[in-house]
N, C-alpha and C positions, 0 to 999 in steps of 0.2 A: 481859461480854466486850468488850475494847477493840478493836473492829473497825469500820471506817468503813462506813456505809451512805450511798450517794450516789445522786442522781437524775441520769441521763444528760442533760446539757444542753449538751454541747459544750465545757464548761470543766472540771467536776469530774472526769469520767472521763479527760480528756486529761492532767491532772496525774498521775493514777495510772499511765496508760500510759507516760508519760515516765519515771517512777520505775522501772518494770519494765524499760524499755529500757536505762536507765543501769546498772541492776544487772547485766544480762547482759553489758555491754561493759566493765565495770571491769577494770583490770589492776593487780595488786599488784606494784609495782616491786621491793620488798624480796624477795618470794618469787621473782620472776623471776631476780634476781641470785643468790640462794642456790642455786636449782636449777641455774643455769648453771655455778656452781662445782662442784657435785656431779657433774654430767655430765662436766665436764672431767677431774675426778680419776678417775672410773671408766674413762673412755676411756684415760687414761694409765697407770693402775695396776691396773686390772681387779679381781680378787677381793680383793686387799689393801684397796683403797678400799671395796669393798662391805662387807667385814667391819668396817672401822673405823666406817663410818656406821651400820651395823646395830647395833653395840655402843652407839654414841652415842644413837641414837634409840629403839631397842627394848630395850636393856639386856642383850641376849644375842645370840650368834651361834653356831649349832651348828657343830661341827667337820665333820659330814657333813650338809649342808643338803638333800640330794637324797632324794626318796622315789619309788620306781617302782611300777608297777601292783600287783605282788604285795603290797607294803606297804599300798597304798591299800585293797586288798580286805579287809584285816583290820579296817578301820574300819567296814565295813558291818555287822559283828557288834556293834560298840560303839555304833552309832547307836540312838536310841530307836526301838522297833519301830513305834509309831504314825506317827512322823515318816517313818521309812524307807518304809512303805507309801504314804504321801502323796507322797514324792519319786518313787517308781516310777510312780505314776499321772501325776504332773506331767510326768515324762520322756516317757511315752507321748503325752501331749497335745502337748508341744512338738515331738517328733519328727514326729507326724502332720501338724502344721501346716507345719513347715519342709520336709518331704519334698515338699510341693506347690510349693515354690519352686525346685525343681531346674530348670535349663535344659539344653537339649540342644544339642550341637554341630550344625552344619549344613553341607551342601555343595550348591552350585548349579552347574549346567553349562549352557553355551550351545551353540548349533548349530555355531559355528566352532571348537569344541574347548576353549574357555576353561573352566577349573575354578576356582572360588573357594569359600571357606568360612571357618568360624570354629571354633576349638577352645576348649574350656573345661576348665580344670584347677584342682584345689585348690592352695592355696599349700603350699609345702614344710613350713614350720613357723610356728606361731602361738603367741604368748604371751598368757596370760590373767592379768590382775591381779585378785586377790580381797582386799579390805580385811580388816584385823584389827580390833583394838579390842574394844569391848564387844558388838557385834552380830556374828552369824555369817551372812554373806550367801551361804547355800547356793544360793538362787535365782539369784544372779549366775553361779555356776558352770554351772548347767544352761543358762541363756539364752545364754551365750557359747560353751560347748563343743559343745553338740548341733548347732547350725547348722554349726560348723566341721567336725565329723565327717561330717555329711551332704554337705558340699561336697567332701569327699575330701582334707582337709588331711593331710599326711604325718605330722606329729607335733604334738601339743598339749601345751604346757608351761605349767604354772600357777605363779605366784609369789604368796606370801602371807606376811605378817610372821611371824617366829618367835615362840616362846613355847610355851605349852601348846597342843598340836595340837587343833583342834576336830574332833571325830569326825564331826559332821554335814557339815561342809564337805568333809572328806576322803572320806566315803562318797559324797557328791554328785559329787565329782570322779571317783570310780571309775565310778559309774552313767553319767555323761555322756561317758565315754571319754577322760578326761585321761590322757596317757602318763607324764608326770613332774611332780612338784611340788618346787619349790625354796623353802625357808624363808628368804625375804628379802623386805623390803618397802620402801616409800617410793620416792623419786626414784632412789635408787641401784640398786634392783632393776630399775626401768624402763630405766635406762641400760645395765645388764648385758644385758638382753634385746636392746636395740637394737645395741650394739656387739659383744656376745659376750665372754665371759671364758673362762678355763681350765675353769671348772666350769659356768657357765650359758651355754647355746648361743645364738647369734645367731638371731633370728627375723625373719620377713618382715613381721609385723603384730602390734601390741599392742592388745588390747581389754580392757575391763573398767573399773569405776568405782574411784575413789580420792579421797583428800583433795586439797586445793588444790596440794600439792607434786607429787603423782602426775599430776594433770591438767596442771599447768604443764610437767612433764617430757615428757609425751606431746606437748604442743604444740610444745615446742622441738625435739623429735626427729623431728617429721614431716618426711619427706624422706629422713632416714637410714633410717627404717622407716615403714611405713604404720600408721595408727591408725584406730580406729572413729570417734570424734568427740571434740570438746572439750565434755565434759559440764558443765553448770552446775547450779545448785540445782534441785530438783524443782518441778514445777508441776502444778496442776489447774485447769481451767476448767469450770464447770458451767452449763448452760443449763436453766432451770427455769421452768415456768408455774405457774398458780394451783393445779394439781392435784398438784404435787410434794410429797413428804413431807419436811417440814423436818428431822425426825430423821435421815433418810437423807442429806440435803444436808450437815448439820453433820458427821456422821460421816465423810463422804467428804472434806470440806475438811480435817479434822484428820488424816486418813490420810496426807496429803502434808505438812501443816505439821509433823508430828512428826519429819520427816527432818532438818531443819536450820532455824535461825533465818532463813536467807535464802530458804527455800522460799516459794512463792507459791500462795495458794488464793483463787480469784476465783469468786464466784457472780453470774451474770447472771440476772435474773428480771423478769418483767412484773408481778409481784404484790408490792405493799407489805406485805401481810399475811404472805406467805411470807418476805420479807426479815426482818421483825421476829421471826417465829417461829423462823427459822433462827438468828438471833443469840442468842435465848434458849436454844435447844438447844445451841449451842456452849458457853455458860456452864454448862449442866447437865451435859453429857457430859464436858467437859474435866477436871472434878474427879475423874473416875474413872480417868483415864489416867496412866501412869507418866511420860510426857514432858510434863507440864502446862506447865512453864516454857518449854520450847522452843516448844510449840504457841502459847502466848500471845504470845510475842515475834514469831513468824512471822506470825501473823494481825494483830498490831498494825502491823508494819512493811511487810508485803507482801501482806496480805489485804484483801479488800474485798467488799462486796455492792453491786452496781450495779443500780438499778431502771431497766429499759429501757422504751421506749415500745412496742416490738413485737418479735415473734420475728425479723423481718427485721433489726432493729437488732442484736439479740443475735448473729445469725449474722455480720453485718458485723464486729462486735467480735472474735468468735472467729477469723475469718480474718485479722484484723490481728495479733492476739496470737500466733497460731500456737503454741498451747500444747503441751506434752509430752503431757498427758492431757486429753481433752475428754469430758465426760459429757453425754449428751442426756437430760434428764428432762422431756420434753415429751409431750403427748398424741400418739399415733401416731409414736413417735420414729424408726422406720425410714425415714419419709418425708424425714428431714433429713440422712441420711448423705451424699448427693450434694452437698448445699449446703456442707458443711464441707470446704473445699479444703485448709486448712492445719492439720494436727494430727499429732502423733506417733502416737497411737492413740485410737480413738473407742470409747466405752462407751455402749451403746444401751439405754435403759430402766432402770426402777427396780431391777431385779434383776441388773444387770451392773456392780457396783461396781469401781472401779479395782484394788483388791487382787487380784481374779481374774486380771487381766493380769500383775500383779507376780509371781505364784507359779504359776499352775495352768492357765489356759485353753488356752494354746498359742502365741499371738502373742508376739513378743519384747518384753521390757520394757526393752531398751536403746534409748532413744528420743531424738530431737533435743530440745534445750531452748533457752530464751532466744530464741524466735522463729525458730530455724533450721529448724523444720518447714516453712518456706516453700520450702526447697530441699534439705533432708536427709531421708533415710528411716530407718526403724528398722533395727537390725542384723538380718541375715538370711543366708541361704545365699550370696547374691550378694556379701556382704561378704568372703567367704573364697575367692573364685575369681579367677582371672585369665583373660583372653581373648586369644587370638592369632588373627589372620586369616592366610590363605594364598591365594596367587595362582599359577595355572599358565596360561601362554599358549603356544600353538603358534607356529611360525614364521609361518604365514599370518595368524594373528590379530594378531601384532605388526605385520606389514606393513600390515594394515588400520588399526591404531590409531596407527602411528608418526608420521605427519605431524601429527596432533592433539597428541600429547604433545610433539613438538619445538616446535610453535608456542607452546604454553603455557610450556615451559621457557625459550625464548628471550625471551618477553614478560617473564619475571621476571628476565632477565639471568643465568640459570644455564646457561651454555653447556656445562658438563661434564655436566649432566643431559641436555641435548639430544644431546650426543656419545655418551652411553651407548646411546641409541636408534639414532643414525646408524650406528655401527659394525656394528650387526646387520642393517641394511637393505642 
């Protein structure tokens, strides 16, 4: 297995970290220009442009691209029974976790009659992008739609590339509460959601993963519409000591490497023996996997095993990299949760592998990448609500506060602000 094993010495690991940081910040100017043109055409010509691009990129464009809930329900019977049972259990886990994220509106009153508070409302309409291609990302449907439903979103619209409808994805859409599905994909479908067309309704927010064209469209449309985040290639960072099982470590590294040649899988360990044994396990296990070529390229270009001097050094590296997924494979792993300040999601102990979070456990799998876990959070119920504050003052309360407000307004040179108070006194 062509994966680097380096000893942390202040030089070798720094070169790797710089490579990862450059990877997350790269901009493809050609893609940016292509997407800009697509967005302009959809904004100007609506459904006509969406159909043209869909025919160009997907090879087909349905005359009636919309599916409603009654049509989605039929796919629950076509879904594999074992998978359907698993999806229902996953829905229960995801709902249970996200129900606990609900926030309550509040009202506070003061003795002088002042009333203030905050309202919380679900967004009116949200769009979910679900990729097509060779894989069926039914888990993405659940992770995006269920929190939106709990938040009270008025309508959930899903877009996915046309072609042979995937029964699993459409059954998942029904289970998760999707209201309508439109068979359109790519940057053109994202633009249709942002601007609205005769067929595809304008939404308030667009969420969900996609290829570089979809991600670039979301980035360019931010401000026209809200988005979840600019998602980059997948990442896993594992902290392991001498007691960690190398076969588990190798399997978990490859679970992310198979996503994309740009995916990053990093193992931090205090044990040279574990480092070498994990490399051997990577070579043994990769031969049994379907995406061997992708895994090998990912591990060669953006994977590494770093031998650290201490657990404290590993934690320092983890907080600097702020990875999407962090696994703690240390003795007494629960003790270290509080030390990991920057991570999308933390997986604790040998029997909590990252795929549990991707599919089933309950926490959301839409996570910040590329070091943005330093300031971004996972997708959740808060992602689909808006908050408004309200203020009520009595005449006496305004008289008490008026001089202070006037002084602040006049200090900023905003005399009309001050006048708004003065005319009431």
